[in-house]
C-alpha positions in Angstrom: 111.3 100.1 134.5 111.9 97.0 132.2 114.4 96.7 130.0 112.1 97.3 127.0 111.3 100.4 128.4 115.1 101.1 129.2 116.1 100.7 125.8 112.9 102.6 123.9 113.0 105.6 126.0 110.1 107.0 128.0 107.4 106.9 125.7 106.6 110.5 125.5 104.9 111.5 122.4 107.2 112.9 119.7 110.3 111.2 121.1 112.5 109.1 119.3 113.5 105.7 120.2 116.8 104.4 119.7 117.7 100.6 120.2 119.9 99.6 122.7 123.7 98.9 121.7 125.0 95.5 121.5 124.9 92.2 119.9 121.5 91.2 118.3 122.5 87.5 118.2 119.9 84.5 119.9 120.5 84.2 123.5 121.6 80.4 123.2 124.3 82.2 120.7 125.4 84.5 123.5 125.7 82.3 126.4 128.1 80.1 124.4 131.8 82.0 124.1 132.8 80.1 121.0 129.6 80.0 119.1 129.4 83.8 119.9 132.8 84.6 118.3 132.3 82.5 115.2 128.9 84.1 114.9 130.6 87.5 115.0 132.8 86.5 112.7 130.2 85.1 110.2 128.4 88.1 110.5 131.7 89.9 109.8 132.4 88.3 106.6 128.8 88.5 105.2 129.1 92.4 106.0 132.2 92.7 104.4 131.3 90.8 101.5 128.4 93.3 101.0 130.6 96.4 101.7 133.2 95.0 99.0 130.6 94.3 96.5 129.3 98.0 97.1 132.7 99.9 96.5 133.0 97.5 93.2 129.4 99.0 92.3 130.9 102.4 92.6 133.0 101.6 89.6 130.8 99.4 87.8 126.8 100.0 87.3 125.0 98.9 90.3 123.5 101.0 93.8 127.0 101.2 95.2 126.1 103.5 98.2 123.0 101.7 98.8 124.7 98.0 99.1 127.5 100.2 101.4 125.0 100.9 103.8 123.4 97.6 103.7 126.8 95.8 104.6 127.2 98.5 107.2 123.7 97.7 108.6 124.6 93.9 108.4 127.4 94.9 111.0 125.4 96.9 113.0 123.3 93.7 114.2 126.6 92.4 116.1 129.2 95.7 116.6 128.4 98.5 118.6 130.9 100.8 116.6 129.2 99.8 113.4 125.8 100.3 115.4 127.1 104.2 116.4 128.6 104.8 112.7 125.0 103.9 111.2 123.3 106.2 113.6 125.5 109.1 112.9 125.1 108.6 109.2 121.2 108.5 109.4 121.1 111.6 111.8 123.5 113.4 109.2 121.5 112.3 106.0 118.0 113.3 107.9 119.6 116.6 108.3 120.7 117.1 104.7 117.2 116.1 103.2 115.8 118.6 106.0 118.2 121.1 104.3 117.3 120.3 101.1 113.7 121.0 101.5 114.6 124.6 102.9 113.0 126.8 100.2 115.6 128.8 99.8 118.0 126.0 98.9 115.9 124.5 96.8 115.8 127.8 94.8 119.2 128.2 94.9 119.8 124.5 93.7 117.4 125.1 90.6 119.0 128.3 89.6 122.6 126.7 89.7 121.3 123.7 87.7 119.7 126.3 85.2 123.1 127.8 84.9 124.9 124.6 84.3 122.4 123.5 81.8 122.6 126.7 79.8 126.5 126.4 79.9 126.6 122.9 78.8 124.1 123.9 75.9 126.2 126.8 75.2 129.2 124.4 75.0 127.5 121.8 72.6 126.2 124.4 70.4 129.9 126.1 69.8 131.2 122.3 69.3 128.6 121.5 66.9 129.1 125.0 65.1 132.7 124.8 65.0 133.3 121.0 64.0 129.7 119.6 62.9 128.5 116.4 64.5 132.1 114.8 64.5 133.4 112.5 67.4 136.4 114.4 69.1 138.3 111.7 68.4 137.7 112.0 64.5 138.7 115.7 64.3 142.1 115.7 63.0 141.2 113.4 60.3 138.8 115.7 58.1 
């Protein structure tokens, strides 16, 4: 069997194909140790910069988690530990998405959302009835 077939699986219908673990650097880079090491350092630094930007976007406006997973994907092009972490994350996200599509779970989530909205509307109504349209930091000045 060829290397491609080994890396992709048996080719049966419905079977998931996962790429082989390891560096995706070009062959001429892999053949030279110093060049490969500098390649890995560069990939690590670029991935670290992207992940740092994603962490900052968790605090400031922006798609923080998307950017963090993008940085992990950059690391996964070169490092086996990142490839394994990314595979695990993809598997868990897929499981959560399938669970969220379950009709029982959807009904429960809709009911909880409706209850939360009723509670929030009631609290807003009580606040407006008691204080009127006044900001909370100006209440004691009236």
